N, C-alpha and C positions, 0 to 999 in steps of 0.2 A: 456664716460666722467663721471668723478666722482665729484659730488657736495656735499658739506656739508652745512646743514642748521643749523643756530643758531637762537634762539628766546628768547625773554623775559629775557634779561640779568639783567635789572634793576640795573645797576651800580650806587651806591650812590656817591654823592659829598663828603660826610663825615659828621658824626654826626647824620645821620638818624637812626631811630629804625628799624633795619633789622630783628627783631625777633630772634636775636642770631645767625643768619646765616652769615657766612663770604662770602659775594657775590664776593669780589675780589679774594679770594682763589678759589671759584668755577669757575670763569671766567678764571683765570690763568691755572687751571687744564684742562679745556676744550681746551684752546689754545695749551697747551702742547700736548694733545692727537691729536689735529688736525694737528699739525706740524709733528707728526709721521705718520699720515694717508696720507699726501701729496696729497690732492685733487687737481683737476684742477681749482676749483672755490668755493668760499664761498657765501652763501646768508644769510643775517641777516634780519629776518622778523619782526622787530619792537620791541618797548619797550627796547631800549638801556638804557634809563634813569630810575631812581628809581621812581620819582613822576611826574616830568615835564621836558620838553626839556631843556637840560643844555649844553651850549657851552663847558664848562670845561669837562664834561663827554664825549662829542663827540670827543674832542681833545685827551683825554687819550685813548679812544677806537681806534681812527685812528692811533695813534702811535703804539699800540699793534698789530693792523691788518697789518700795513705796514711792521712791522718787520718779519711777516710770509713770505712775498714775494709771496703771493698767490692772484690772482685777486679776487675781491669781488663785490657784489651788495648789496644795502641796500634799505629798505623801512621803513616807520615810523608806529609806533603803537600809541595807545591812550595815552601813557605817553611820547610821543615825540613831537618835534616841527619840522615839515618837512622843513621849510625854513631855520632854523638854522642848521639842519642836512645837508641839501644840500650845504649850504655855507661852513661848516667845511670840508666836504668830497669832495669839488670841483665838485659837480654835479648839480650846479644851472641851467645848461642848460636843465636839465631834468624836472624842475618844470613847471607845467602848472598852472599859477596863483599862488595860495598858496599850491597847491597839488603836490605830488611827485608820478607820475605814468608814466610808460614807458614800452617799450618792449626791449628785448635784446636777441641776438643769444647766445645760450648755446649749443655748439657742433652742432649737426644737427637739433636742435629744436629751435623754437622761443618761448621764455618765456615771459609772461605778468606779470608785477608787479603792483599791485593795492595799492591805498592809502585809509586806513580806520581810520586814526587817530582821526577823529571826530565821529567815531562809525557807519558810514554808507558810502556807495559808492555814491558819488555825481552824479547828473544828467549828468554833463559833462563827468564824467568817464564812466557812463553807456552807453552813446552814443559812446564813444571811444571803450569800450569793445565790444559792438555790432559790430562795424565796423571791429575791429581786428579779432574777431572770424569768421566773414564772409570771411575773407581773408585766413584763415587757411584751408589747405587741409589735414586733418588728426587729430590726437589727439591734444588736447590743454594742455599746461603746464602753471599753474598759481601759483604765489606766492602772498600771502596777509597776513595781521595780523589776522583779525577776521575770524573764520570759517563761511562758507556760509550755514551750516546746523546745526541744534540743535544736541547736542552731548551727552545728558544724563548725564550732569554735572549740577545738579540743581542750585548750587550757581551762576554759570556763565550763564547758559541758562536763568534763571529768572531775572538776574540783568544786565548782560553785553554782551548780544548777539548782533550780527549785526542788526542794527535797520531796514534796508530795505532788509532783508534777502530774502524775496520772490521775489522781483524784480531781485535781482542778480541771484537767482536760475533759474528763467524763462529764462534769457539770456543763462545761461549754458545749460539748457534743450533743447534749440532750436539748439544747435550745433550738427551736424550730427555724430560726433565721440565722443570718450571718452574725458572727461575733468578731469584732475588730478590737485587738489589743494593742495599745501603745506602751512600750516599756523601755528599759535601759539595761543597766547592770553589766552588759557584756562589752561595753566600750567598742562597739562595732556597728556598722550599718548593715542590717539584714532584713529581709522580708520572708516570713515562713508561713506555709499554708498546710493545713491538714483538715479534711472534712469541711465543716462550716467555719473553721477557726483560721483567721488571718492575723498574724503577729508582726508588728513593725518594731524592730529594735532600733532605737535612736542612738547615734554615737554620742560620745562624752564631750563635755566642756574641757576635760583634762587632757587625755590622750586616747588614741585608738589602738586596739590590739590587732596584731597580724593574725588573722584566722587561718592562714594557709600553713602554719607550722604547729607542731604538737606541743611545744613548750612555750612559755610566756616570752613574747617579743613585741616591743612597741612598733607599730607600723608608722605612725606619724603623730604629731601633736597639734594638728589643726583643730581648733574647737568647732563644734557644730550645734545646730538646733534643728528642730523639725517644724514645718508649717503644716497645719491640718486645716482644711477648709470643709466645713459642713454646709452642703448645698441644700436648697429648698426641697428638691425632689426626693430627699432621703439619702442622696449619694454622699460620697466623701472623696476628697482629693488630698494627697499627702506628698510632700517633698522634703528632702534634707538639704540644708544650706550649710556649707563650710565657710568659716570666716577666715 
């Protein structure tokens, strides 16, 4: 099964200062590339909106995604409103209170989708995650917005990291098999490993952060997406494509 992950689109409503970057052009270029890839499924891992959750942005995004005629899954980031997102995309049945977290079958694998729009994984989600991991007999596949490991990106690690990272890590560490996480939020391409946990940070559709400096600096504005291939023997292949 071929999955494409998009993250951190940050689509503006109009009039926002986008630092001279044409986000709509970036998004359209990525969608054109995806159409040529013909994946089996898309996963959008949060921050669809520029600053805050916007019904208008979600409606525009939904129209663009529906035109691709490819099934997709979504979760919310810290610049999203999970309730408005769920309403526009007709997935309100997946809400647990005000949070959007759920599981979904992707090919032969069960994928877990987490909610971190408030910057942490709630106690309710932690209990759910613990239960779901205990039911898995083999490697775990997780999608979330925030990375559950520090990434060596000073600006993000110091200011915008997952608040209860250690609690989430401990749950992943207790799983007897490999846990593979695909996320975004950091606007960078990184692969992180600790114990049984492998984290792939996917670069943004907006701009990429220079991880080699302590303060915020844009590295470049080439949009990107990630190709994830789930193979029949239980393996997984992943590549990042810059447009």
